[in-house]
N, C-alpha and C positions, 0 to 999 in steps of 0.2 A: 703073800709075804715073802720077802727075799732077805737072805742073811749074808753078812760079810764078816770075815774074821778081823779081830783087832790086831794091830801090830804095835801097840804101845803108844800110838799117837795121842791117846787121851791124856798123857802126862804133859803134853806140850801146851803152853799158854801163849797164844799168838802175840799179844801185846805186852805181856809181862806185868800187867797192872794188878789183876786179881781184885779189882775194886768191887766191893759188895754192892748188891742192889736188891730191890724187892721184885725184880722181874727176871725170872729165869736163873736163879742162883747167882753166883758171882759172875762178873763179866768175863773173867778169865776162864771159868768153867764152860761158859757158853761158847767162847772162841775155840776152846780145845775140842768140844763136841763137833763144831763145824769142821775143823781140820780133819778130824777122824772120819766124818761123813763124806767129805770130798774124796779122800783116799779110798774109802770103802766103795763109793759109787764107781770110781774108775776100775777098781779091782773086780767089782761085781758085774761090770758091763753096762751099768746104767749110763755111764759117760764113755764116749769113745768116738772113733771116726764115723760110725753109723748112728750115733746118738750124741750130736755135738753140743746140745744145750739142754739143761734140765733145771727144774726148780726143786730145792730141798727144804723141807720143813722140819724143825727141831721139835718133836712132840713133847719131850721133857720140858723144854723151855716154855711151850704154850701152856702146859699144865701149871707150871710154876707161876706164870703171869696171871692166870685166872685165880690161883690161890692168893696171890699178892693183892689183886684187886678186891677180892672179898674181905681179906684181912684188914686192908686199909680203911674201908668204910665201917667194918665191925668195930674197929678201935675207937671211932668217934661218934657212933650212933647209939642212941639209947636202946637197952635190951628190948627185944620184941618188936622193934621197928621193921615193917616189911620193906625189903630192898630187893629190887630186880635189876641185875646187871644184864643188859641186852646188847649183844655184840652187833655192831653196825655191819650188816652182811655185805654192803658194798665194798668194804675193805678187802675181804677175801671170800668171794662167793663160790665156795667149794663145799659140796655136801659133806664129805668126811670131816672137814674142819668144823662145820657147824655141829655135827654129831659129837665130836670130841669136846667142844666147848659146852654143849648141853650137858654132857656127862660131868663136866667140871662146874656145873651150877650157873652157867651163863646162857641166857636166852638169846633171842634174835630181834633186832630192829630192822625192819624191811621197808623198802621205799619203791616197790614196783611189784606187779604180779609175778614176774620171774623170781625175784628175791623171796617172795612169800612161798612160791612153789619149792624153792631150794630148802627153805626152813622146814616146810612140811615134810619134804623127802628125807630130811635129816632126823625127823621125829621130834622136833621142837614143839612142845604143846602150845595150844592157843593162848593159854593163860600166861605164858612166858614169851609172848610175841607182841611186838608193838609195830603198828603201821604208821609211817611218816612219809609223806610225799606232797609236793606242792601241786600235783596234777592228778589227783585220784579221780578215776571215772566212776559213774554210778555203779557199774558192775563191781569194781573193786570195793566200794563202800558196802554194797550189799553182801559181798562175800565175807568181809571182815566182821560185819555185824552177825551174820549167820554162824560164823565160827566162834564168836565170842572173843575176838582179838581186839586189844586196846587200840584206839586210833585217836590221832590229834587232828582236828580240823585246822586247815591252813589259813582260811579266809572266810569272810561272811558268806560268799556264794556257796562254798562247800558246806558251811554250817546249815544253810537252807536245804541242801540236799539231804543232809543227815536228819534234819527236822522231819522231812517227809517220810524218810525210811523208818524213823523211830515211831512216828504216828501210825504208819501202816502196820507195823509189827506189834503194836500195843505196848511198846516200851523197849528200852535198850537192853541188850544182853552182853554188851561190851563196856568196859571202862572207856569213857569219852572225855576228851579235853580239847583245848584250843592251843595252838602254837602261837606264841607272841615273839615279836622282835623287840628286844629291849633297847636297841639302837645305841649301844654303848661304844661303838667304834670298831675299827678293824685292826688287824695285825700286820705282819710283814708280807703276807701273801694275800693280795686282794681277793683272788678267786676263791679262797677258802675262808674268808671273813663273812660270816652270816648274820652279824648284828650291826651292820653299817646302816646309815640313814636310808639307803635305797635298796637294801637287800630284798631279794625276791621272796624270802621265806617269812611266813607268819604275819600277824597283825602288827603293824608298826606302832608301838605304844606312844611315841612322842608326836605322831601326826595329830593334827587338830581333831578332837572328838573321839579318837581311837580308844583311849583308855576307858572312857565312859561307856563306849560301845561294848567293850569286853566285859566290864563289870555288869552291865545290863543283860548281856547275853547269858551270863551265869545266873543272875537273879530270875530271869524268865525261864530257865531250864534247870530244874533241880537235879537232872540226871548228868549234868556236866560236873565232873568231880576231879578232873585232873587239869594241870597247867604245865605247858611245855615250852622250853626255850633252849636254844643251842647257839653259843656265841661264835663258834668256828673251830678249826682244828689246827693243822700245822701252821706255825707262825703266830699263834695267839698266846700271849703271856698269861701265866696263871692268875695274876691280879685282874686282868681283863675278864678272864673266864669267871672268876669269882664275882666280879661286878655284875655280869649278866645274870648270874644265879641270884644275887641279892635283889636285883630289880624284880625278878620273877617272884621271889619269896614275898617281897613287900606287896606286890599286887595280889597274891593269894591271901595275905593277911587282910587287905582292904576288902576283897570279895567276901571273905568269911565274916568280917565285922558288919558289913552292910546286910549280909544275909541273916545275921543273928544266929548263925550256927556254923559248924565246921563242914561247909559244903565241899570246898576243895580239900581233899584228903591225901592227894598224891602229887608230888612235884617231879616232873621229868626234866632233869637238868642237862640232858644231852651228854655228849662225850667231848672229844677234841683234845685230849692230852697230847701235846706235841712229842715228837721223837727226835732224839739226838742222832743225826746222821754223820757226825764228824769223828766218832770214835766208838769203841765197844762199850763205853760207859753208858749206863741207863740213867738218863736225867732229862726231865724231872721224873719222879716216881709217883705212883698212886698215893703212897703215904704222905708225900710232900703236898700233893694237891688236896688231899683230905684235910690236912692241917690248915692249909690256906683257907679252905672253905669254912672250917669250924671257926676260925678267927673272924672271917668276914661276915658269916651268916650263922651265928650260934643257934638260932631258933630252928634251923634246918634239921638239926640232929637231936632235938629234945623229945622225939617220939610222937609229935602231933601230926607229922606228915610221913606217909610212905614215900620212898624214893625210887626213881628209875634212872639208870645211867645208860649211855649209848656209846661206849668206847669202841673203837675199831682199830685204827692204825697202831695205837700203843700196845694192844694185845698181841699183834702178830708181826710187826715190822722186824723186830730184832731177831726173830726166829726163822727167817726165810733167807735163802741164798740162791741166786741165779748163777749157775756155773756154765761157762761156755768154752769150747775148745778153740784154740788159736789155729785157724786154718792156714794162714800165711803170716809171715813176719817180713816187713819191708821197711823202707825209709823213704821220706819225702822232705825235701828242703833241709836235709840234715837231721831230721827228727825220726826216731823209730816209730813205726806204726804196727800194732798188732791187730790183724783183721780177724774178728771172732764171729760167732753165730748168735750173739746177744746184742740187740740194738733197739731200734725204735719199736719193734713189735712187742718187746717185753718191758721196755723202760721209756714209754712214750713221753711222760712228763719230763724226765731227765734230758732226753734228746732235744725236745722243743723248748724247754725252759731250764737250762742247766744251772743258771744262777740261783733259782729257787729250789731246785731238786738235785743237788750234787750227790753222787754216790761214791762210797769208798770201794776201791778195787783191791782184791787180794790176789797174789800171783801164786800159782801152783805148777809144779813140773808135770811131765807127761805121765808120771805114776800117781799123781794126785797129792804129792807131798808139798808142803809150803816151800816155795822157791827161795833159795838163798842167793846172795851175790850183791854186788854194789848197785845202788839205786841209779836208774837211768831215766831221764825225762823222756816220756813216750806218750803216744795217744793210743787209746783202746777204742777200736772202731767196731761197728756192727755190720751186718750183711746187706743192709738195704741200699738201693741204688740212688742215694743222694748224699751230697758231701757232708751234710750236718749230722749224719747218723753216727754219733760218737757217744760212747758211755763215759769217757773221761778224756780230757785234753791236757797235755803237758803234765802228766802225772809222774811222780818219781817212784819207780818200782824196780825190783829186780827185772832184768830184761826178759820180756816175754818172747819166746821163740816158737817156731812151728811145732805143734803137738802139745804145747803147754796148755794150761787152763787159766782163764781169768774169771774171778768170782765177784759178782756185784753183791755187796753185803747189805743187810738191813732191808731186804726186798720182800719180806713176807706179807706185806700189805700193799695193795694198789700196784703191783708189778706183774708177776707171772700169771696172776688170775685175771688180768685186764688186757687181753690180747688185742693188738692193733694189726690188722691183716695187710700191712704194706707189703707189696711185691708177692702177695699170697704166701707169705711165710707161715709155716705151720706153728700151731700152738705147741709149746714144749710139754713133755710129760712132767708131772709133779709127784714127788715121793716124800712121804714122811719117814723119819728115822728115829729110832730109840734103842735102848739097850736090849740085847737078846738074851740076857741072863747068863751068858758064858764069857763075858769080857769083850764081846764084839757088838756089832750093830745089826739090827733087823730093819729092813725097808718095807714099807707098805705103799701100794699104789693109791694116790689121791686122785690123779687124773691121767688117763692114758695119753701118750703123745698123739697129736692129730696126724692122720694119714693124708697122702695126696688125693686119695679117692674121696675122703671127706671134704677136702677143700673144693674139689670139683662139684660135689653134690651141693655144698653150701653156696656155690657160685652159679647155680642155675643149670648144672649139667643135665638133670632130668628134663629140662625144658629147652634143650639146645635148638630145636626146630620151631619153637612156638612163634618167634618173631618173624621168621621167614614165611610163615603161613599167613601172615597178615599182608595181603597184597592189595594194591589199589583196585577199585571197582573198574570193570571194563568200560571204555568210553563208547558211547553209541554214535553211530555215524550221523553227522549233522549237528552234534551237540555243540560244537564250537561256535556255530553261527546262530544258535538259538537266540531269539530276541533281538537280533540285529535289524 
């Protein structure tokens, strides 16, 4: 744990809006905490010439987001309804984050052996863990069933594997379901739209014979008690998300009617609440989405079905900031360019698809204070050796100079925890921050910065001579003419 003194920066509101939200207090409060954290990180040595890029996580904001999620669904759900909010681990696969969320009543949705291992290392109990993946191996299925972890079969072949495992074990010890694709369409980002006609996920309900196959699969297996669907994430409007949930609910009603009993007792509605990357305002909110769902699918909340959600980006994005030192300030073609230590290695999606994933940039001076001055059109570049490694192009900011800091905002999900090792650039350290009880901030290590020794080890350093040991077999005299 590291501490830094406060210098009154908590009184500053970055954008002056103070707009209230159900994620992380007011937006102005969250921005003020961010400003305080950047300054404290510089003063405390977490940021500087020898530590030119870090990730910062607002622990207060994360706690408040988790509380807002719980409250939003409690407000629309019948008393006593079991609800599991499972964080999509892929969004921020960091063990301390998963432990924090578990403490705040949020479980884990995992989609690989690695993510399951992270959840277990964080202490997330099996009954609060859900396994979703389109490519589960027999070993993964066996492990989930042995631990009692809920899982959703993605396709008929996977269900056949589960059949064999259930039969050999004498019955399931896990809640089991099938993932379906309601095929309701896509949003503005095709790669994140999982309910299109040709999506790779789940059983495509509108394909010929698919719906009947799903119903029959449940009728033949009384131990199938869950139904899962996920329409997509960033770029999906709330109305389309609700439509996907409604299609899933309607299918559950059909299964239960034909079974003559309440066989499907839990609906896993996925996650996918989009994040506003254009300002500090939090929109949409969990409360808004819950209201849209209640209007579109009122039976979802009447107590007949338990609920599982799988939110990821919306819980963490607004509470993370990547801060990078400006190593050099230059100009090209009459435009100012700030060359920083944050680029494609931490913001891969933004660099390769800037139109879909633009990031806001905040300017700080060399002491970590919000930078003042007239706005200057400039580029914010990363350290990688290709021309497109740019965090922002033609952005109007106070002029960034050598020794200043550029902060990429709203990067708590899918950014600093998803390292891309271009140029063998090191993974930055990640630190959580919160009040120290004395008016300042305390920092906690989430992930240590990667060392060059670790880079060498990951890149085969211990096996440096293994390839050279593979030499061609000696040629025997006369071999060339053999058979001639």
